[in-house]
Each structure stands twice: as C-alpha cells, then as structure tokens.
C-alpha positions, 0 to 999 in steps of 0.5 A: 884776402878778398871779402864776400862783398868784393866777390859779390861785386865782381859777379854782379859786374860781370852779369851786368855786361850780359844784358840779362842773358843767362850765363853758365856758372862756370863762366861766371866763376872764371870771370869773377876769379880773373877780376879778383886775380891775386886776391883769391886763394889759388886754384880750386879753393878760390873757385869754390869761394866764388861758387859759394858766393853765387849760391848766397846771391841766389838764396838772397834773391840777388841772382836767379838760377836754373839747374843744380848750382853744384854742377857749374857747367850745367847750371846758369845764373842771371840778374833778376828782371 
C-alpha cells in the first residue's frame, strides 16, 4: 500500500506538468491513480484515497482550489503561484 507522501508526490508531479493551469479534480485523481497503479486499493476506494489527499494538500496550502472538492468534475486545483 502506498503512503500519503507518495500520493501527494504523484499529485504534485502531475500538476507541475500543467504549467500553472487549473486542472479538474477528476483528472488529477485519474492521473495520480494511473501513476500509482497497483499501489492503491482497487476502484472507488483508491480514487477516494487520492481525493482525500487532494483535500489535505489544499488545507495545508500546497494546492489552491476552486469549487466544491467533493464534486470532482466541477472543481479544480492548481499549484499556488
């Protein structure tokens, strides 16, 4: 099983490729899950784990967000500038 730090790293690495642009939370979850394939729980449980880490990163100021993070397709995150 992967650690929170490994999930955070996958999220941050993906957002660094976005060049400061906003990305849908659903896309970030999908990309991070693909990066960590085999290390996360299968299906919805793995996605929810990544979503929880995104919320933690936003709460700590490592990411900024817009919209309701629980609505993955209607919210976005990016790295702070």
